[in-house]
KOLMAR-209273 format. One line per 8 residues: number of its first residue (from 1); their letters; for each residue y, z, x of C-alpha. Coordinates in Angstrom, 1 decimal, always signed. Each point is the difference from the previous one (the first is absolute). Example, Ala and Ser with C-alpha at 12.3 -4.5 7.8 and 13.67 -1.06 7.14 Angstrom:
BEGIN
1	as	-4.5:+7.8:+12.3  +3.4:-0.7:+1.4
END
This chain:
BEGIN
1	mtdclpeg	+91.5:+97.0:+92.7  -1.1:+3.6:+0.6  +2.2:+2.9:+0.7  -1.0:+0.1:+3.6  +2.7:-2.3:+1.2  +3.0:+1.6:-1.5  -1.4:+3.5:+0.8  -0.6:-1.2:+3.5
9	rehgggef	+3.7:-0.5:+0.5  +0.5:+3.6:-0.7  -3.0:+1.5:+1.8  -0.8:-1.7:+3.2  -1.3:-3.4:-1.0  -2.3:-1.7:-2.5  -2.4:-2.9:+0.0  -1.5:-2.2:-2.7
17	altsytte	-2.6:-2.8:+0.3  -0.4:-2.8:-2.4  -2.5:-2.9:+0.0  +0.5:-3.4:-1.6  -2.3:-2.9:+0.1  +0.6:-3.7:+0.8  -1.2:-2.8:-2.3  -3.1:-0.2:+2.1
25	gdpivyyl	-0.6:+3.7:-0.3  +1.0:+1.1:+3.5  +1.7:+3.4:+0.2  +3.6:+0.5:+1.1  +0.8:+3.6:+0.6  +3.6:+1.4:-0.1  +0.8:+3.4:+1.6  +3.3:+1.3:-1.1
33	rtaagtne	+1.6:+2.9:+1.9  +3.1:+2.1:-0.3  +1.4:+2.6:+2.3  +2.0:+3.1:-0.7  +3.8:-0.5:-0.1  +0.1:-3.8:+0.0  +0.3:-2.8:-2.6  -2.3:-2.3:+1.9
41	vevlvdss	-3.4:-1.0:-1.2  -2.4:-1.4:+2.6  -2.6:-2.4:-1.4  -3.0:-0.9:+2.2  -2.0:-3.0:-1.3  -3.6:-0.5:+1.0  -1.0:-3.6:-0.7  -2.7:-0.1:+2.6
49	qdqfgggp	-2.8:-0.6:-2.6  +1.9:-2.9:-1.6  -2.3:-2.9:+1.2  +2.3:-2.7:-1.4  +3.5:+1.4:+0.6  +0.4:-1.2:+3.6  +2.7:+2.7:+0.7  +0.0:+2.9:+2.4
57	gwrsitct	-2.5:+2.9:-0.7  +2.7:+2.7:-0.1  +3.7:-0.1:-0.9  +2.6:+2.7:-0.3  +3.0:-0.2:-2.3  +2.8:+2.6:-0.4  +2.2:+0.2:-3.0  +2.8:+2.3:-0.9
65	iaelspdl	-0.4:+1.3:-3.6  +2.2:+2.9:-1.1  -1.8:+0.7:-3.3  -3.7:-0.8:+0.1  -1.4:-1.9:-3.0  -3.0:-2.2:-0.5  +2.2:-3.1:-0.4  +1.9:+0.6:+3.3
73	lrdcmsry	-3.2:+0.7:+1.9  -1.5:-3.2:-1.4  +3.0:-1.9:+1.1  -0.3:+1.5:+3.5  -3.7:-0.8:+0.2  +0.6:-3.6:-1.1  +2.0:-0.7:+3.2  -3.3:-0.1:+1.7
END
């Protein structure tokens, strides 16, 4: 995790993108966003290039995380 998400909570928002790959090699892109003055993390998931997933192309998840850490962000992303 970069510093952009915690700093975003203090200075008008932050965004971080992360790409993972399926077993078949298709990309799944996660966009994590924070806003100033809130404990919420919005996760936008783009699985539109997953040819074998069968799910929707885009999903949105919102998690409440008071203290940002890689483990808590991973837990939030796994709800997808």
